[in-house]
C-alpha positions, 0 to 999 in steps of 0.5 A: 541467505537462501538454503537450497535443497540437498544435491547439486545447487546454484552458486551462492552470490552476494548482493549489496542492499541497504534495506535496514537502518539501525537504532540505539546501540546498532540495534536493527530490531530485525526478526526473521522466519523461514519460508519456501519460495516456489520454483515458479516465482520470477521477478519481472522487474529484475530485467537483468535476470528475472530468475533472481528475486531481488532483495527487499521484495515484499513476499506473500503466501499463496493459500493453495500451497503455503509457499512464498510468492511475490506480493500481488496487490490485485491477486485473490489467491492469498498473495494479496496479503504481505507477510514479510520482506525478502532480505537478500536476493535469491537465485531460483536456479540450481547449477543445471539451470533448473528453477527449484524451490528455495528455503529463505530467511524472511524478515518480518520486522526491522527498521526500514531505512528507506521505504522506497527501496522496498520492491512492490510496496504500495500504501496498503502493503506498507500499512500491513508491514508497519503493523506486523513489526516493521518501523521506518527511519523516516523523520516524518511519519508515513501515512500508512501508519494511520487511517482513523488516527490521522498523522496531521490535521489541516484547515482549508477555507478554499479549494484544495487539490490533494496530493500523495503526501496527504495520505493518512491526513484529515482536512477540515473545511472551514468555508466553501471548499472543493477537495479534488482527489489525487490521481489514482494511478499515482497514489495507488491502492491504500491511499486514504484521506479523511474529509470533514465539513466544519462549517455550515457551507458546501463541501465538494469531493471531486475525483476523476470521471466515474471513479467514486463508488457511490451511485449518481442520478443514473445509478452509475459511479459518481464523479463528485460528492457534495455536502450541501443539504440545508441543516446537514452540511456541518459535520458531514464527513467521508473517508476516501479510500483508494482500492480496486473495483473488482478482482483484476479491475481498475482503481476507484475511490471508496467513500467510507463512513459517509455521514448526512445527506450527500448529492452525487453526480 
């Protein structure tokens, strides 16, 4: 719950939220720390009352003042780095209707019941949260647990269109194969997939037009990457990572750890 500053403050209300699951012997493995939400913070997604920050919101610390703000994947002021989850809703107004700083308990660990209930979470944020102390109660492991340690490996002998569910996976082409990347707006920042050419055959990676940060013949962004150079096909690999092209820019694909000769277009 929140702890307002001394003096006249707002009425404390309750909120039902099933954010955490329990482990053996009802152990939630929850950890908390204290932090201050800045008085300027609002929740645009809480249409009923934007001055109330919803429980389950991913929070971050702004470098300039050390206060808590809502996570912003495209920020450059420190709030692009998640530090925890707000466990209960917090009304930022005092009794006079004035927004004030609020001291809160911030969860830095625990067993998340459903990651879809976490407000503002994306794959990049979830990857951080899973590394600082959070776990998920999902039966299937989430792709954000992984990067260079794929959650699953699949062999493909024909063209394949990647999906959001393939996040964190590795795909091996055993015959000529065109891997079509998923829609960037759908998968969002942090989506990653490892593509490996396991045969002496052509392997193509195709994204939306001009979304792959790899220069084409004219020096612009690429739409396709092709592993087709003789004696350089087998063993060709690339880790495709979705992220922003610049501060405030659009989402693009970063081809990391490309090996062998690639033809781009």
